N, C-alpha and C positions, 0 to 999 in steps of 0.2 A: 505054883502058877507059872505060865508064860509072861516074858516081858512083853512091853508095849510093842517091842519090835517084831512080835512075831506074826504073822499074816499067815491067812488058807495059802494052802502050798498051791501053786500051779497047778491046773489041770483036777485040782480036789474038788468035789461039791461043797458050794459055802452052808457052811452051818450057821443057822438063820434061827435067833430065838424067839419065840413068838409068847409072851407074856398074855394070859387073859385068865381074871379070878372073877367069879359071880358075887362076890363079897363086894366088890365097889360097884355093885348095882343097888346096893342098900340107900345110897345116899339118892334121897327123892323128895319129890315137894312134899310138904309134911300132909298136905289135907290130898293127895292126888292131882293136886290141878295139872293143868297142861304147862309142859313149859320145855324149852327147844332143847335144853340140855337133861337130858333123862337117860334112865337107863336103858331104853331098846337101843341107844346109840351102838354100845359095846356089844350088845346081842344079837344085832341087825350085823354088825361085822364079823363074829365067830360065825353067825351061819353062811356068811358069803366065802368065807374061808374053807369053812368046811365042806360047803356043797362045791367049791371047786377043786376039791383035794389039795388044798392048799395048804391047810394046817398040820394034817398029818407027814407034811414033809420038813414043817419047823420042829426045831426042838422046843418042846412043851415047858413052861415054866410058870411056876405058883408064886403070887405075891407074898411079900412080907412086910410087915408094918417096920417103918424108917425109926430108928432110935431118936428119942428127942436132941440128943447131942448134936447130930447131924443135919437136923429141921435146924437149930440155933444158929448154924454157922451163916444163914441168910434171912432168919424169922428175930422177932423180938420174944422174951418170955413170955409177956403178956398176950401176944400172937398165940403162941403154943399152946398157952394153958386155955386160952378160950376156944381152940378146935378141939383139945381134947378133953374137955368138960362140956361142950354144947350139947352133947347127947345124953346125957346121963341124965337122971330124975329130976336132979335140983332147977334143971332149965326146961324143964315140962310145962311151966306156966308162963314162961320170959322168952323161948327158943323164937319163936316169931319176933317179937318186940324186938331182940336183941338183931337179927337178921336186917330188920329196917334200917337198923343204924349205918349198914353199909350198902355199897354200891352194886345192886345186881347180884345180891346173895342171898339162898334157902337154906335152910337149916330145918333135919328131921333125927329120927334116933339114930340114924345109921350112918352119917354126917362124918362122925369123929373115926371112925373106923376105915371109911372107905377115904377120909384125906392122907391118914398115915398108912395105908396100904398103896393108894398112888405113887408117894413120894419116895416109900421103901422100894417098890417095884422099880422105879427109873436108875435107883441106886442099883438094885440086883441085876438087872440087865447092862448098865454100864459098865459095871465092874468087871460083870465075863466078857464082855467084848473088849475092854482095855486089858483084860490078862488074856486074850488070846485064846479061850476057851470058846470062844464065840465070834465067828468074821462079822456079825451084824444081829441087829437085834430089835424087834419091835415092841412097845410097850403098850397096850391096851386097856389105857388107865384113864378113871374120873374119879374124883372133879379132875376138872382140867388146871392148869396151872402159871400160865406165864401174864396173867395180870394181877396176881398177888402182889403183893408190897410186904416191905418188911415187916411191918408194923399191922397188918390187917388185909382182909381177904376182898376181892373184888371181883368184879366181872365173872361170876359162877366158879371163880377159883378161889381155893382154900389156902393151901400150900402151894407155893413156885416149885413144882417137881423137877423141872430140866436145871433150875438154879441150882436145891441142894445135891442133886448129883455131878454136876460140873463143881463144886467145893469139895464134894466129898472125893471125887478123883485128882486132886490138885493139892487138896491138903491134909485129908485123910490116908491115902494110899500113894505117897510117892516111892514107893518100890515100884509102881507099875509103871512108872516113867511117861505118864501123862502130864506135860508141861505147857501143852498151848490144846487150848479146846477153842472149835467153830461151833459156835452156834446157829443155827439158820430157823428163823419162824417164818415161816409160809402161812401163816394163820392170816386170816384177812384183816384181823384187827392188829392194831400194834399191839409189841410185847412188852408194856410200859415197865411192870414189876423185874422181867428179866432184865432189861435196859439198865436201870437204876442200882441195880446188885452188883454190875460189874462196869460200872462205869469209869470207874477210875483204875482198872484191873485189867495190865497189857496182857495178860497171861490167856483172855479171854478175848474172842472177837465176835462181838454180837451181830449179825445182820439179820433185820428185819424188811420186807418187804411186803406192805399193807394199802389198805385203803385210808386215806388222810381227810381226802374233802376239804383242802383248807382249816383242817381243825374242827371240823363238822362232826366226822364220823368218829363211833365208839374207840377209843375212849374219852374221845373230845379234850386232847391235852396237847400244846406246843413242842413237847417235848418228842413227839413222832417226827417231826420236820428232819429233812438232810440237813439243818445246820447243826444238829446236835449229836458230835464226833465223841465223844468223850471226854473227860477231864484230865489233868495230872499225868502219871504215867500211863493212864488210858487213854490220852487224847490221841484220835484218829483209829481208833481200836470198835469204834460205834458206829455202824452203818445205815440207816434209814433209807429204804427206797419209798419214799409217800408217794401212792396212786392220788391224780387230781378228781377221779368217779368213777364210779362203776363201769361194769360189763368188760373190765378187764381181761385177757384170753389169756389161752397157751401162748400168742405169740409175743404178748407184753411181758410175760412172766420170763421167757427165753431170753428175751432181749436184755433183761434186769442180770439175769446168770452172765450172759456171754459178756456182756461190756460193761459190768459191775463186781458181780460176786465173784465169777471164777478167776480173774484175775487177781483179785486182793486173797482170796484162799490160797493159789499158787505161793504169791508173796509172804502168806503169812504160813504156809504149811503145817495144820494141823497136825497133832498126834491122835486126835477123834472127832467126830462129829457129833453133835450133839442135834437131832431137830426136832423141834417143836413142831409136830404136826398138825396143823389144825387145816381142817377141809371144807372151812365155810368159805374159800373161794372159789368153789366148784360150782359147776352149773346147777342151777334150781335150789341153792341154798337159799332157804328162807331170811337170811339174817344177811348174808358178805353181799349179793348184786352180781357177784362175779361170774364167769364162764370158763373156769379152767376143767376142760375134760380129766376122766381116768387117764387115757394116754398120757394128757400133760403133765400132771404129777408124776407119771412115772419116767418120763423124759425128764423130769427137773430131778430127780432122784440120780439117773444114770449117770448125768453130768457130773455128780458128786461123788461118783466112785472111784476118781482118777487121783482122789485126795484120802490123807490120814491112813494109805492103805486099805482103803475099802472100809474103814471102820466107822461104820454108822450106828446110830441109835436115836431109831424113830420113837417120840413118846406122844401119844395122842392129845391134842389140846381141843378145839373147837371143830364145827361139822355139823350140822343139823337136818339137813337132807337123810334120811336114813338110806335111801337108793345112793345116791351119789358117794356117801362116806363109805359103803360097803365097797362098793366098786373100785374107788379110788385106793383106798387100803390095800385090796387084793391085789389092784395092778403094781404097787409098790412093794409087794410083799414077792411078787414074781419076777420083779427086777434083782429084789438079794438074793434069790434064791439061784441066779443065774440064767433064768430063762431070756432064750434071744427075745431081741425087741424090736417091734419096729412101729413106725409114728402113723395112724391110722385115721387123726383127725382133719379136717378139712384145712388145706392151706391158705393161710388168713397171716396178716401183718401187724403190727402194732398199730396203737394209736397215735396221734402226732403229739400227744400228750407225755406218751413214754419216752419219747425221745427228749421231751424239754426237762422232763424228771431227771433223767441220765445227764440232759448236758448240768443240770442245777447240780448232781454232785460232782461236776468236774469231769476232764477226761480222764479220769481214775487209771483205765487199762494201759495208755501209755506211759504213764506217768510210774504205776510200780511195774509194768514189763516191757523193756523198750523193743522184745519181741513182737508184740504187740501192732496191728496195723493200724494207723489212727481212724479213728470214727469217721463215718460216712452215712450218705444216706442210704448207698445199696447194703451196707450192713446190718442195714435193719429188715431187710427182706426175711422172712420167715423162714430159716431153712435148719429143721432141726437137728437128724442125725445122717450119716452119710449110709454105710453100708449095713442097714438093720437087715435081721430076718424075724419072721412073724413067730411069735408065741403065740399059743393058746388062748382064742378068749372065748369069753361064755358063749354058750348055744342058746341061750334063753334069751328069746326077744325082748322080753318085760326087762332084763337085766343092764341093756345097750340103750347108755346114753343116746336119745334123740337130737342128732346135731342141726336138725332145722330148727329147734328152741333159740340157736344164735341169734342174737339180735343182729337186723339189717345195718346196725349202726357198727359192727365188728368188720364186716365182708365189704363194706364200702369207703371205708377209711383210708385214706391216701396218704403216704409217708412223704410230706414237701420237701424239697432240698433246701428251704427257708430254715435258716440258724439265726436265734435272737443273737444279734452280736453286742448288745447291749447287755444283754445277761452271760453272755460268755466271757465279755471282759470283765464282767464283776466277780467271775467266780475264779478263786486263786487255784491255781493248779497245784494237786499232789506230788511231788516227786521224791525219790527216792535215790540213794547213793549206789547209782549204778555198777560202779565197781565191786562193789560186794556183795551184787545180788545176783547170783546163779538161780536159772531157772529150768522147771522140770519143762520136759518135753511132753504135755499132757495132752492129748487129740480127744476133743470133743468126738469125735467118731468112735472113740474106743467104749465098750462096756464091759471092760475087763478091770478090775481093781488092781491097781499096780505093787508091785510087790518092792521093788526099788527104783532109785532114782536120785538124782541130786538133790541137796538139800538148800535152803534157802539160808544164805551165811547170816543177812541182817538180823536182828534180834527186834527192829522196829519196822513196824509197817511203814512207817512213814518218817526217811532222814528229815526233809524238812518239814517241821509240822503246818498243817491247815488248821486255819483259826477262823471261826465266823468273822472276827473282826478284820481278819486281811481282807475278806469277802465285803464285807456289808461300808468297809471305809472309803469304797468306791461308789456305792450306791445313794443316790441323793433325795430329801424329802423336805417338805416345809412342814417346821415345827409350829403348831397354832397354837400361844398361849391367851388364855384370858384372865388370867389371876396376878399374882406379883411378878412374873416373869414377863407381863406387858414393858416393865423397867429393865431395858439392855445390861446396863451394870449388874442386876439381881439375877439375870437368865445366864449372865458370864461365870456366875459362881458354879453354876451345874457344869458350865466346860473348862475353866480354870481352874475351880477349886476355891475356896475362902468365903466372905461374906459381908453384907452392905448393913447399914445403919439399921437396927430394927430388930435381927436376925439376931435368936439366940446360941446357934450352933452355927458352924461351918459346913460348908459340902465338899464334898470329897473330888470334883471333878470329873472330867469324862478322862479318858484311856488319848484321844485325841483332843489336845486343846485349841487347835486350831480355831480362829473366830470364824463365825457363820459366813458363808459366802454373801449373803443378800438381806434384806429386812423390807418388808413391807407391810402394808395394815389392808385388815378389810373387816366387814360385819357379816356375821352368819346369823342365819332363824334359828338358834336354839338359846332358850331363855338361863341367864345368869340366875346362880342364887348362893347363898353362903351357908354352908353347913358346918357341923361338928360343934364343938365347944371350947377346943384348945387344941394347940400343936406345940409339940415340942419346942418347933421353930421361931413359931410367931406368938407362941402363949397363948394366954385367955382371948376367945373370940373364935368367931367361925371363918373358912377358909373359902376360896371359890373352886364352885362347880358350874359344869354344863349340863342342862338336861338334855340327855340321850337322844331326846325325840324331838324330832324338827316340826318349828309351829313357826309359820310365817307370817303370824300376829307378835314375834319376839324378835329382838335385833341385839347382838352382843357384838363388840371390839372384840379382834382379836389381833396380837401381834407374830408375824410368822416371821421364823427364822428359818435361811437356808441353812441346812446342816446332814451330815451325813447319816446313815440309818444305823452305823455303829454311835455317834453319838446321840440320837433319838434312844435306842435302848439304854445308855449310860443317865440321860434324863428321867427314863420310866423307872429305872433303879435306883434311884434316888428318891423320887418321888414318892416313891413307894417301901423308901427305906430298908433296900436290899444289900446296901455296901457296909459292911462292915469295918472297924478298924482293929486288926486282930493287934492287941496289944504287948503281948509275947513278943513279937518280932520286928511291930513298928510297919506292918504291910497291911495294906487294903485287899479286903474279902469282897469280890462281887461274883454276882453269878457268872456260871463258866459257858453260859449259851443263852442266846439271844431271846428275848421274849417276842420280836417281832423280826421276822427273817422275810426273805423274798417271798415264802410260799405264803405267809401271812399279811405280806403287801397285798396281794391276788386276790386275799379272802374278804380282806378289810374294803379292797375297793368296790367289789361284788356288792358287798353285802352292808356295807355304809359303819358298821360297828363289828367288834371283835372283843369279847369278852374273855379276858386271859385267865382260861382255867388254871394255871399254876400260882397264880396270886388272886384266885377269885374274890378275897377278902379282904384283898388292899382296897384302899381309899381309890386311886386312880388306876384301877386295872378294868379299863373300858378305853379300848383304842378305837375315836369317830374318824372316820373320812368325811371331810369337807367340803369336798372338792379337787381339782387340779388349777394348777397355775404354772406357766412355762412347760407342761406336760409332766411336772412331778406333783406327784399326790400329797394333798394338806391335810394333816392327821394330826391330830390332840389327844390328851390322855384326861378320861373324868370317870366318875362314880359309875356302876352300871345300873339300869333301870330298876332292878330290886332295890337298891340304896333310897332312888326318887320316889318308891313308895312309900319307905321305912320312913323317909322323911317327912313323907304328907300325912302319915298314922301318927308320928309323934315319937315312934319308937327309936329314931334318930335325931338328934336337936337340931332346929334350923339358929342360926346365930348372927348377930352384926359380927362384921369382922374386929377387928381392934386398931385402934388409933394408928398404929407403927405399918400394919399391914395395909390398911385404908390408904395411907400416906404412899407407900413403896405403889399402888395401884394408877393413884392420882398423878405421881410422877411418871409412870408410863404411858399415860392419856396424853398428858400435857408436853412432855418431849416428844413423842411421837406424832404431834402437833395433829390428833384426833380433835382433842377438847381441850378447854381451857379450864383454870383451876376449879372454879365455881361449877361448870358442867360437869365435870369428872366427878365432884365430891357429890353432886345429884345422881348421876347414874348409878355411882357405887350404892348410896343410900337408898335410892328407891328400887333396886334389886333386892337389898337387904331386907327391905319394910315389904313387901308382897310376898304375900304366901303362895304355896307352889297350887 
């Protein structure tokens, strides 16, 4: 086999692998119900490729089932056993019940074989591209994979096909010389499973561009935010570009490519690119709500050809409009085959929010590549490629996307010169050791894969690590406490560490032990109540919660502390017992990413509440927006509305607070000069006595 350094000789026709196997169409809904992820997706693509004469120009490949030992590199034994056995007769009467245990999953008699074939197919094509037998390849596989977690299927995905292939190249085939892999996920949904599997691995740079909608777009997880950048050795190797809304078009994606992905890819210098190619951001997709054209996808792919010597493996993920997915895959296949390309879609500009998202990511281009000009408004004018020549497009009118369907919002958006100075000031810039950085002279005008070129000398992307803490340490919020934290000495335990009288265990404190920059009191129209029956800190008795529902007949006291958003996250971690003492080395272990970042602040400000999906079962997993003071948001943390319903029904207990816990609340109210001791005691006992 050829080594990883091999590439298609200059002037030679690219050898593009095309893997299609009808056996993967056996995975379908159990009773023939309609479902967006259905076998016709693959068949529609294949029909289009055949009709355009594209399939015959590719190297035809057949699927192979993945060996379990390779799948085990990213999935647990129980997960593998479930998918292996789910199509067997022993599951005939409980297959649907089993599927209902998972998020957006169905099974049938063909699911097992299809899942093993999908994973094996991506391994097969990736191996041949890495070995130089193919210049690039497309794996038309289903079920898709990027949502599948380490221990369970999710979001139409059974195995994480791309993650399995990446692990195979890195760990099973060192002879191929694949040491660095760039995974680009352009599916409209965040690749949550893939992100987690490589979150601490510096050999894999994971880049996902997706709708986030402030955490409300599937999979509705906070780790799709731009703040999640990896941890440990992988810090800085996870890049999320989270769109704030739908209707994003070619122009928005090209902006993300030109100003974020391409400079980072240049610094990383991957040996191969694995593309999680979902086409549900395409115009007309029933789930995505975005507007990428087939030419847009072809353009994004063209811009990647200058990296990894053009070694690109496309693995199908989502995409549920049969016409748009077929046309888009066809356009991308022509790019890989070397057809000359021209961009025919209408001239557009990115949304203003696209500029904001890129600003939130920091000036990555300037930090990674000193040769790149600083970002400015004019750089966001949509300018795709320079010297293109057309390739033949379909002559069928029915197969051409109707550009008149583009929403008016896209063509009418103006990119303004105004930049959020406050936001810019709060984002720490990413830095590289420029003395050790050698850049490739990759032109975005070129559609030819590079065969040679200088290599980036630095082994890490970021010489000075960017952390969410450094960004959020400069952002201030008001934290409103309605419980024991109303007493300032008790609250300072969460900041400085330690405990006060009545507490059984000590707090770990915040990374930033600076005291609050201000303290003030107010009342809010929410019901105070005491729930649960005991806590490790206060012993037997209920603890304070606010009903998330606003009720102007209720009035509860809150003590507000002006703290940084970093400190607020540390309080949130401690309230939900996410900080642990590693007894082996005496070091504290806390989450490496924030639960509330800048995007989440905007979301909770708009929606007044944000249930944190990553800790959805924790007691204080619901962040409320109680208004503003001095232009800063007032935030508190309480239980979700579902827990209130459980308290009402008796499923969760309501219980009066213990004497020591009550005494702490009374101290807060009295020393805060809100009530005298008797009034404070009556306020607490009244809240504890009233039913929900």
